N, C-alpha and C positions, 0 to 999 in steps of 0.2 A: 466353655462345649466342644469346642476340637478335641482335648484332651480329653474329655467324658468320651467320644466316640471313639478313642484311637483304643482307650484304655476296653471298652464293652469289645470293639471288633476282636481285640489282641486276647481276650481271657476267652471268648467264645472261638476262636480260629484253632484255642491251646488247647480246648473242650474235645472240641471237633478233630482232630487231630490226634490228641490223645488218645481219643473213644474209638478211631478208625486203628489205631496200634493198637491197643488190649484188646482191638478183638480178634486183630489178625495173626496176636502172640494166643489166642483161645482163651486170656485172659478174663472177658468180658461174653455175652452173645452179639450177635449181629442186628442190626435192625432188621423185624420181622413184618413186611406190610403183603398184604395179601392183595394183587393188583391185574386185571387184564385188559387187553384192546379190544375192545368188541369180544369177542369168544375167545380170543386167543388169550392163556394166561402168561403172566409174567414171571419167571421165578425170578428168584432173588433181589426183588425190585430196592428192595428195602437196603439190601448193601449197595446198589449203586446211589440209593439216594443219598447214604450216611458216605458213602467214599466221595459224592459229588459237593456235598454239603458243605462237608472237611475242605476239598481245592478250595471251594467260593471264597471260604473263610482265608485260606491262606492268600487265596489272590487279593484280596482286602486288606490285609495284614498286609502286603506287600508294597499297597497303593497308597494306604495313607500316609505312611511317613515323607514321602515328598508332596505327595497335595499336600499335608500341612506345611513342607516348606514351600512350595509356592505360594500359598496363603500369605504366612507369616513375611515372604519376599513382597507381594503385593500391599501388605498393609504396612512393611516398612516405607516401599516408595509411595504410597501413597501421604502419610504422615511426612513424608521429607515434601513429596509436591505443596502438600498444604502450609508445612512449614517458611517454605523459598518464598512461595505465596505472601505470608503474612511479611515477609523480610522485604520484600520489594515493596510493599503497602508502606512500611514503617523506614525505606528509606527513599521512596521518593517524596513524603511528607518531610523529612530530615532532613531531604535536600530542596525542596521547595522554600522550605524555612530557610537555609544556609543561603539562596539566592535571594531573600527578600533582606538578607540583611539580621534575622532575628540575632544569630547567634554571636558574641561579641568576646567573649573568651579566645586567645593564641594558646595557649598551650595546653601538649597532647591532653591530659588526664582530665584539665579542666573539661576542656571541647566536649568529651566523649560523653563525660557526666551531664555536662549541661542540654546535650543533645536526646543521652537518656531521659532527664527531666521531663525533654520535651513533648518527646513520642509519651511516656506515662503521663501527661493531660492531655494528650490528644484522645476524644471522646472514639472515635473504634480503634483506638492501637492500644489503651492504656492497660487491657484486657492481657498483651499478647505475654508470654512468658520472658524472663529476664533476660535469659541468653537472648535471642532472636533481637529483643532492642539494643542491648551492647551490640550484634553483629552490627545489626541498622548504623547503629551508631558509628562504629567500627569504619564502615562503605562510606559513609557522609562526611567522618574527614577526610578518607584519602581522599574524596574527589570535593576535598574543601574550592583548591585550585580553579578549581573546573565551574565551580557554581559562581565564583568569586569574577573569573572572566566572563562568564555568560551571568551575570545578575540581572535579575530583571527589570532596573536602574539604565543599563545599560542594552538589554536585549530590547527595551522601549527608544532610547536615542533612536539606536539603528534602525527601527521599523520608522520613526518620523525619518531620520535621514530618506530612508528607501525610498519610502511614501512621498516626499519632494521632488528625490529623481525623477521617481517614475509619472509625477506633474509635469515638472518639467518636459520629459520628452512626451507627452502626449501635445502638450502645451504646441512642441518643433513640431509634433508630427503634423500635428493642424497647419501649422502655417506652412510648412512644405506644399498641403494639399492646396490651400488656398493658390501658393505661386503655382502652381503646376497646372490650376484651372484657371488662371490669370495669362499663365502662357500661352495654352490651348486657345484663349479669348483671344491673343493678341495674334497667334502664326494664324487664325481662321480671318479673322482681319486682314492682315496682310494677303492672304489669297481672297480675299474679295478685291480687295483695293487691286493687286495687279489684273486680275484678271477683268476687272472693270477699263485701267488703264491700256491694256490691248483692245477692250472691245475700240473704246475711243479711240486709239491709232485708227485702228481699220477702219472706224466711221469715217476719219480724216482725211485716210488714203483713196476712201470710196468717192468722198467729196471730192477731193484733189482733179480724181481723174474724173470726176463728170465733168469740170470746171474746164478743164484742158480739150471735152471736145463739144463742149456748148461755148465759148470763149468766142474764142477764132470765128463760129458760125455769128455770131453777132457783132464782128468790129473790132474784135479787142485782139490784142497779143499781150502771149505771159510769157515775162521773161524770166527767166531763172538766175536767180538771187545767191547770196552766202547763205540766207537762211528758209532752208527747207521747208517752214510753214509756214512761211510769207508767200505770200503769192502777187508779183506788181503787175496791174493791169493797166497798157496802153493804148489810149485809141487809136486807130489805123486811120491817114488822110484819106480823105477820100479823095479820088482820082475825078477830074474835069474832065 
């Protein structure tokens, strides 16, 4: 359709330009039209219309080739993008199968052929072009070592190991939290005990002071001994 439009515009432009050139040389008459704008007559309106149509056709003739090239580039880019998407899907399928240990052949030619056979049997990739399948198979072969290192079994073992480490870390964190709560409770308990001991000591000092004030009035003497917490009491002898 694009080529037909280009040919049509080219023929039309050449015909219009040829008609203008022939009219300018007197080989054929100019286009004659009677036109007026309101009450004002427009002389030579047909000549200007013929020249304008020829210029428009010439502009279209110069514009269409570049537009056609842009369209071709866009179509090529679109086909390339679609082709690369298909290659990526095919490579992903072959790489996943390689990680799962589907391919067993070690030779380069046999390995590529085995991968192409696998891709052709795939329900979503069997209709792709052979070149795309071959490219995806070669890409998969190049990443064979990577697929072996990150095979599904090894990744599964690594995940299990990390899950076990995470569980151990969570258990240790819970134990540390319990230990912190226990330390906080013991610290509060120690503070309460020390506070209670200070209160008891203060009460004992008040009691001792009261006894020192009261006992002499009752006829008892307080002897200071080596133990400050023991108050010896001796009865005074009555004077005759």
